[in-house]
C-alpha positions, 0 to 999 in steps of 0.5 A: 306470495299474493300479499307481497305482489299486491303490496309491490304493485300498490307501492309502484302505483303510488310512487308512480302516481306521485311522480305523475302528479309532479311531472304533470305540472312541469309538463303544462308549464313547459307547454305554455311558455316553453320554459324549462323550470329547473326549480320545479322539484324544489316545490315538491321539497318545500311541500314535503317539508311544510306538510311535515311541519304541519303534522309535527306542530299541529297534528294535521294528517297529510290529507288535511295538509293538502287543503293548506298547501294547495292555495299557498303554493298556487300563490307562490307559483304565480309569484315565481312567474311574475318575479322571475320568469315574465321578463324571460317570456319576452325573449325568443329562441336560444336566449329564452332557453338559456335565460330560463335555465340559468334563472330557475337553476339559481332560484333552485339553489337559493330555495335549497339554501333557504330550506337548509337554514329553516330545516336543519335536520332531514325529515324522516317522514310523517309518522301517520298511520291508519288501520290496515285493510284486509281484502280477500285475506290480503293485508293492504296498507290503508294509508298507501291506498288512500294516498293513491286514490287521492292522487288519482282524484287530483289527476282527474280534477286537473283534467276537468279543470283543463277541459271545463273551465275558462282558464283551463281551456285557455291553458290548453289553447296556449299549449297548442298554439301561442300565436293563435291564443294571442290573436283571439285575445287570451291574456298570456301573462295571466294564463302563464301565472295561473299555469305556474300556480297550478304547476307549483301546487301540484308539485307541493301536493305530491311532496306532502304524499312523498314525505309519507314514503321517504326521507326528505332533505333540502337537497332532494329538489334538483335530483327530483327535477331530473326525474320529472324531466325524464318522465316528461320526455318519456311521455312526450313533451307537452303531453299531459297524458304522457306525463301520467303514463310516464310517471306510472312507468317510472314508479313501477320500474323503480319499485321492481328494481328495488325489490329484485336488485336492491334500492341502490339500483332504483335511481338508474331506472329513470336514466335507463328509460330515458336512454331507451325512449330517446333511441326507440321513440325520441318524441316520447310515447305520446309526443307528436312526431316533428 
């Protein structure tokens, strides 16, 4: 019984950590430009498929794949901003919101079609295993534990980057006040490109670990984006800490729902939490009250 509880908690924290890592990127991209990126889940999907392909073709384990995935998708995210979103950033109000939704939704559908062409069959998961650990007589999956620790380390690294580096401080400044950042001379276009690079890289990294747990198809991107939106709203729009906490809550909620009621009920958890938070605390757990 103790072993089952530990495995359940570990699985929930791991899934929540993956959600938090991906939602973290969506939160900072929204905070910098107030642009809703509906193609965010596609970067996780592509990261998962690329991670699987690196394992199948070269035998690279998920942890080694991350070293390739991060720089590749950081550049891809920056290019995504320059090509598609920079013109939108000049708009204001409802025009900006509508344009960003239409452009990123179209990009998401195009990426999904391209991925369907390149990966015709569903990816069942990376068949990579590590010797299990026995702690106090309880057997724990060492792979899941290592993935969880890696996700936590990446979250801490992102916080350090945002607090200690010039680019990170500029991102935080733009998130807090765009006009103030413009006045002090922060290059908004460059910072926005860096932000989307970080956003895409975190989502793709989450995808590499996601494929160790679940089957991935080119069509999972948009449903995952909806989940990340639920996480961001749950934690509070623009709150990075809220994204982490919201991701962990969703991961634990889905795991518990699957364990007690069946896996078919897991997708309902995100929308149930979203409805509840909008009724009880519309600004989110860590969001500022308007």
